[in-house]
N, C-alpha and C positions, 0 to 999 in steps of 0.2 A: 792540696791544691791541684786542680785539673786544668790543663791548657790544651787547646786544640787549634791547629792551623790547617787551612785548605785554600788552594788556588781554585776558585769556584767555577771559572769560565762563565758563570751566571747566565745572562740573557742570550749569550751566543751558543749555549749548550743545547743540543737536540733534546726534545721532550722536557723542556725547561720546567714546566709546572709540576710534572711528576717528580723530577729530581729535587726540586726545591722542597716538596713535601717529605720526601725520603730523608733529606738532610735534616729538616726540622724534627723529624721523628728521632733521629740520632741525638740531636741536641736535647730534646725532651727527655730521652732515656738517660743520657750521661750527665746533663747539666754542668758543662764545663764552667769553671770560674771565669776564664778568659777565652775568647775566640778571636783569632786573627784570620782575616779573609783577604784574598787578593783577587784581582780582576773582577771587582764588584762594580757592575755597570748600571747605567740608566740610559735611556735613549735620548738623543738630543732633542727630538721632536715632542717628547712627553711634556705634560703640564706639571707645574710645581705642585707638590703635595701639601695639603693643608693640615695634615694630622701627624706629621713626622715626630714632633715633640711629644705628642700624646703616647707614642709608642717608644719612648725612651731616647730619641735622637738628641744629642748634644753637639753643637758645632765646635770644631777646633778653633782655637784662638786665631783670630785674623782671617778666618775663612768667611767670605761674603756670598758664596754661591748658594744654590738651592738644591735640596733633595726633591727629586721629581717623583711622580706618581708610580712609576714602574721601577724605582730603585730596588735593586736586589736586596740590599740590607734592610730596607723598609718592608719589603715583602716577607722576609724572614721574621722580622720583629713582630709583624702583624699576626703571623701564624702562631708564633710562640706565645704571644700575649693571649690569643684565643684559647690556648691550652693551659693558661694560668701561670705561665713562666714569663716574668718581666726582666728584660735586659736593658741596661743603659748602653748606648752605642754611639759611635761617631764614624763619619765617612768623609773623604775628600777625593775628588777626581785628580788624576795626574796627566791624562792625555786623551786624545781622540782615538778610539779603537774602531777599526773597520769602517771608518767614515760615518758611523751612525751612533756609536756609543760614547758616552762620557765614562771613561774607565778609571777606577781608583781602588782605594784600599779602605778596609773597615776594621774596627775593633769593637767587640761586645764584652760587657762585664756584668756579672750578676750583682756586684757591689757598686755603689755610686762612684762615678768618675770624678776625681778630684781636679784633674787638669787634662787638657788634650791639646796636642800640637801636631803640625805637619811642616815638612820642609823638603826642599829638593835635594836629592843626592846625585843627580845627573848634572852635567855642565849645561845641557839644554834645559830651558825653562819654557819652551814653546809647546803649547797645547796640541798643535798639529803634528808635532814630531813624535812618532811612535816609540822612539827610544827615550823619551823623557821619563824620569823616575822620581818618585817621592817616597818618603817614609812617613808613617802616621803613628803617633804614640799617645798613650793614656797613662796617667798616674792613678793607681788604685792601691789603697793601703800602704802608701809610701813607696811602692815599687813602680817601676816604669816598664811598660809592655809595648813593643813596637811590631807593626806589620810592615813587611818589606817585600818588594818584588824586584830583584836585582837583575842587572844586565849580564852579558856573557864575558868570560875571561878574555877571549881574543878579539873582542869587538874593537875596531879601529877608531870609531867615533866616541863610544861611551864604554870604555873597559871597566870590568868588574872592580878592579883595584881602586880606581878613582871613585867609584860609587861608595865602596867600603870606607875609604879614607875620609870622604865627606861626612858619612854617617858617624864615624868615630869622633871626628872633630866636633860635630854638633852635640853629641851626648856626653862629651868630656866632662861637662859640669856635673852630671849625675855621678860619674865615677869619683870626682873630687869630693862630692858630698857623701860618698860612701853609700849611695843608693843601689839597690839591687835592680839590675836591668835584664830583661828578657827580650830576645829578638826572634820573631817567628815569621816564617814565610817561605816563598819560592826563591831560592838563591841561584838557580840555573847553573849550579856547580856540582857535578858528580863527585861523590866522596872518594872515588878511586882514581882520580886524576891527580897524580903527584905534581906538586909545584903550582897548582892553579888555585881557584877560588876557595875551595874547602881548606886547603893548607894555609891560605892567606888569612882567613878568619881565625883558625885555630892558633896559628903562630902569633897572632896579635893578642892572645891572652884569653880568648873566649872558650867556653866549654860546651861541647856537643852533648846534649842531654841523652841522645841515643846511646852514646858511648858510656855515659854515667849510669844508665839504667841497670838496676838489678835484674829486671826481667824484660826481655825484648823479643821481637820477631825479626823477620828478614830486613825490615826497614825500607823496602822499595816503595817509592812514592809515584813513579811513572813506569808503566809497564809496556809502553808502545810509543811509536813516533808521534810527536806533538808539534804544534806550531813553534817555531824558533829553533827546532832541532832537525828540520828536514834537510838542511844543507849537509848535516853530518851524514845522512844517508847517502847522498851523492858522493861525498868525499871518501867514505870508507866502504862503499859497496853494499852496506847493510845498515838497517836502522839501529840506533842505540836502544838497547832493551834493558829493563831492570835497573833503572837509575834511581839512586837516592839523592834527590836534589832539593827536597823540602826539609827544613830543619827548625828546631827550637834550640837556641843558644842561650846560655846564661853567663853573666860576667863573673860569677863565682861558681865554685864547685858544689852545686846543689845536690841534695840527696834525692835521687830520682828512683822511685819504686818500680815504675813500669813505663815503657815506651811502646806504643802500639800503632800500627797502620790501620786506618779505618777508611770506609767508603772505597774498598778495594774489591768488592764482589765476594769477599770471604767473610770478614767480620761484619760487614754491612754493605748494602748495595752501592754500586758505583754511581756517583752523581756529577762527575766532572772528568776532564781529561787528566787531572792529577788525582792521586789518592790523598786522603787527609792523614795528619799525624797528631796523635794525642799522647800526652804524658801525664803521669801522676807523680807529683813531687811534694816533698815536705815544704810547708810554707816558710819562706825566708822572713826574717824579722830585721 
C-alpha cells in the first residue's frame, strides 16, 4: 500500500498550472493508493462545477457546500482521468484564505470510498478565522485515512495540543472498534523540538511511519521559510531550515518498507512550499 501526503499551496502557488501538471505526473507514475492533500483551494468568486461527480467527487457526510470550477482537487482529478487514472475523492473547506480562497483538505483513493466525514478540531468554527481547523477522513477497505493541517504548539488561541485532543476524541470509536487509522498531513511540529507537538502525538500512542521505515531518506519536508514560520525568523535571528513537519502516523506499528520525500527538487520537481511525503507499507487487515 502506497500513501502520499502534500501541503499543496494550490491556487496560491506561483506557476500553478505548471506545478499542478508536474504533481499529476508524479501521481500517474506512482499511483498511490491514498493521497492526502492540505491547503486545497477554490476561489470564492468561482462558479459551481457541474462535473465534479463525473470525476470521482464524493461529498462528506453532512457537507452541503459546492465544489467550484477552479477547485484544486477537481483540477487534479480531471488531469488524472484524462491520463486513464480514476480516483475517488472528497474535499471540504475549513476557512477563508487570503480573503479570496475557500481553503480546505482533500483525500483521494484508488479504491471506492466507503464513508467520508469531516469535523472541527479547532475551538473556532468561524469560516473567517484563519486559525479554524478541520480534519477530513475516508474509510477505504475498512481502514480510516485522515488529512489534517494542525496549528502551532505555542499558539495562544488555538494550541496544537487542543487540536490533537479533539481529533483523538472524535476518532476514539474507530480505535474501540479495532479499526486501523492513518493520519496524514502538515502538523506544523518539527520532530526535533522536545516536549512539543511531535512528542505529544507520539506519547499518545501513535507511530511515526518515518521512524518505522526500513528504508528512508533525510525526511525533510520544508527547506526554507514559509508562511506561519516567519515569526520564528524574527525571534531567533535566522529562519528555521530543514524542518520535518509533515507526517504519516499509524495507530498500530505498521510494517513500512520505505519512507521517501518527494516533490523536493531531487526525486521529483518542487510543486509547493512544502515537499511531499510518500510511504510504502504492508497493507493492514
